[in-house]
N, C-alpha and C positions, 0 to 999 in steps of 0.2 A: 557548624554544630551547636547546638545548644545541652551545654550540662552545664548543673546548677552549682552554683559557689558552694555549696555543702560537698561534692563531689572532691574526690582524692585532686590534689592539683594535676594537670599531666606531664609538668617539669619533672615529676619521680620523688620529690619531695614526700613525707609522712603527713603533711598537712593540707589541712581540706582548701584549695584553692581560694576563696576569701580570705584566711590568712597566710596566701604566699604568693601566688604572683598576681593575682588582682589585686594587691596592694599597689603593685608599680601600673597597671592598667588603666589606677582610678587617680594616677600623680607623685607615686612614692617615686624620688630618684634610686636607679641602681646604684649600689658603693661597690661595686664593680662588674667587668663584662661578665664576670658567667654568670650574677643574677641576670644580666640585661640578656644574655642568651637564652636564659632561662625561660624568662617571662617573654619574651619573644615568641618562644616554641609554642607557650601557652597560647599566645595572644592567636597565632594561625588557628590551634583546634577549635577558639570559641570564635575565630573568626573575627577579633576584634581588628579589621584594616586600620584605626587613629592613628592605636600604637604603633604598629606598626613601620605608619612613613614618620610617626614625629621620631624615632630611634632610628633610625636612619639615617648613615651620612650620605651628604649631600652630593659628594663624588662616588656614590655608590650605584652603577649602570641602572639597579633598577628605579633609581629618586627622577622625579618629572616631577613639573607643574602642574600637570595635570591631575589633579587630589581625583577627580572623579574617576577617570578612567582604573589609573592602579589603585583607588581602595575596590573597584568593580572584578578588576584583574586578582585582587590576594583573597577577597571573599568566591569570588569560583574557588581557585585551587584549595582553600579551607572544606569549598563547602562538599569537593568532587574527594574529598582524602579522607580518608579513618589513620589516623593518630597513634601508630601502636605503642608509643614509645619513646624514651629519650636516654643516649647513653652518654655521657660527658668523659671520654676516651681522655682528655690533657687541655690546663686550663694553667697559662704561665702568662704571670700578673706584671702588669707595670703601673707605671706612674699616671702617664699620656695614652699609653701604646699596652693594648695586649693581646693575646692568642687565646682560641678555646677550638679544641679539636671533638666531634661532636658526631656522635650516629642519631640519625631520626628514623624510627624504622617508619613507614607510611606505608601504605596500599591504595591504589587507585584504580578503581573497579575490576575487585579481584586480582590486581599483579602491583608485585614488590616493587615497590618504588624509592626503598631506602635507599638512603646516601649517607657517607663520611663526609666531612667539610673542616674545612679547618678555616676561621671565623677570624679575619681580623677588626677590633675595638678601637675609637679613637676617643680620650676625653677631652672634652672640645667645652668651656665654662666650666666645668664643675659636671659637666654632662656622660656618660657613657653611650654613642653611639656604634650603633652597625657599619663600619667600611665595606668590607669586603669578603671575601668565602672564596677556598679552591675547594670543588668536589675534589675527592681522591676514588 
């Protein structure tokens, strides 16, 4: 989905995309797992597969060395999804491990495919990475 950098950020902040999650997509490191999770949601909205792959832990089940296939899969999901909002339900911060529980409001082909996920993040060499998630 093509959205303007002047649009409201999909993560739900009151900032414009260019002053919020786009900063992370362009290389700024997230200071905590919550920032990373919100910026990853925004990356799905805008179809930024490179950011999703870059911020995924190698132990994640979706992680693969076949970057072309993985990127195509992310872009296909983004293209076929209407992202209707993000609700953060809980954030458990930690020094090197953190958890974010959120609800992603998503529609695909007119069907509600919204879900609640408890995501696990690890901080590796100063960078937060998405490790895994449990769908509720």
